[in-house]
C-alpha positions in Angstrom: 186.6 164.7 123.1 184.0 164.2 125.5 181.3 165.4 123.5 182.3 162.5 120.9 182.4 159.8 124.1 178.7 161.3 124.7 177.2 160.7 121.1 179.7 157.0 120.9 177.4 156.4 124.1 174.5 157.1 122.7 174.2 155.2 119.1 175.5 152.4 121.0 172.3 152.4 123.5 170.1 153.3 119.9 171.7 150.0 118.9 171.1 147.9 122.1 167.7 146.8 121.5 168.7 145.7 118.2 171.9 143.4 119.0 169.7 141.9 122.1 167.4 140.7 120.3 169.2 139.5 117.3 171.4 137.8 120.2 168.4 136.1 121.6 167.0 134.9 118.5 170.2 133.2 117.7 170.5 131.6 121.0 166.9 130.2 121.1 166.9 128.4 117.6 170.5 127.1 117.9 170.8 127.6 114.3 174.3 128.2 112.6 172.8 130.9 110.4 170.6 132.8 113.0 174.7 133.0 114.9 176.5 133.9 111.7 173.8 137.0 111.1 173.7 138.0 114.7 177.7 138.4 114.1 177.2 140.3 111.0 175.1 142.6 112.6 177.1 142.8 115.0 179.8 144.2 112.9 177.6 146.8 110.9 176.9 148.0 114.4 180.8 148.7 114.8 181.2 150.1 111.8 178.0 152.1 111.1 177.8 153.6 114.9 181.4 155.7 114.3 179.5 157.1 110.7 176.6 158.1 112.2 178.0 160.0 115.2 180.0 162.3 112.3 176.8 163.9 111.9 175.1 163.7 115.2 172.5 166.9 114.4 171.2 164.4 111.9 169.8 161.6 114.0 167.3 163.2 115.8 163.9 162.1 114.3 165.9 160.3 111.3 163.1 157.0 111.4 163.7 153.6 111.2 165.6 151.9 108.2 165.0 148.5 107.3 167.0 146.9 104.8 168.5 143.1 103.6 171.7 143.0 102.5 173.1 139.5 100.8 176.7 138.2 101.6 178.4 135.6 99.4 180.6 132.7 100.9 183.5 134.5 100.7 182.0 137.4 103.1 181.6 140.1 100.1 178.1 142.0 100.2 176.6 141.2 96.9 173.6 143.6 97.1 171.6 145.7 99.5 167.9 145.9 99.2 166.2 149.0 101.3 162.9 148.1 102.6 161.6 151.1 104.2 164.3 154.4 104.5 165.1 156.9 107.8 166.2 159.8 106.6 169.1 160.6 103.5 172.1 160.5 106.1 171.3 157.3 107.7 170.3 155.4 104.9 173.2 156.7 102.7 175.6 156.0 105.4 174.4 152.5 106.3 174.0 151.3 102.9 177.4 152.7 101.9 178.9 151.0 105.0 177.9 147.9 104.1 178.4 147.4 100.9 181.9 148.4 101.5 182.3 146.1 104.4 184.6 142.9 104.1 182.4 140.4 106.4 183.8 137.1 107.6 183.4 134.2 105.3 180.4 132.3 105.8 181.1 128.8 107.6 180.6 125.6 106.2 177.6 124.8 108.5 176.0 127.9 107.7 176.2 126.7 103.6 175.0 123.9 104.8 171.8 124.8 106.6 170.8 127.0 104.1 171.4 124.5 101.1 173.4 127.8 99.2 176.5 129.6 99.5 175.0 133.0 100.4 173.0 134.5 103.6 170.7 137.2 103.4 171.0 139.3 106.4 167.8 141.5 107.6 168.8 144.8 109.8 166.6 147.8 111.3 168.0 150.6 112.7 165.5 152.7 114.7 167.2 156.4 115.4 165.6 159.5 117.0 162.7 158.0 118.5 
């Protein structure tokens, strides 16, 4: 049990810089779109971290995963595009988790800012540095 807690804490720390950078971008810009993207990435962290800790042994030296996922107005993921792969476990786990996620619907203010009823969200997950 204690090992799981330590692993979960380590995963949380891995994502901390990513979450803080996203929050700062959203706060600086005052954009509804960036705020929504930040919210989605926070949800992704909450969904992905427990999945990754199941195979903690595969995280060391896993690399960096960069991807863009498109979310429809309803909150459903339309597509996931990988721009840089981490190891097979991280890539597969993150893509599978994001594709199956059900996000909050896009707020009307975001749709108005974007001019369309979908949002692309860029995500970078760096592990095992």
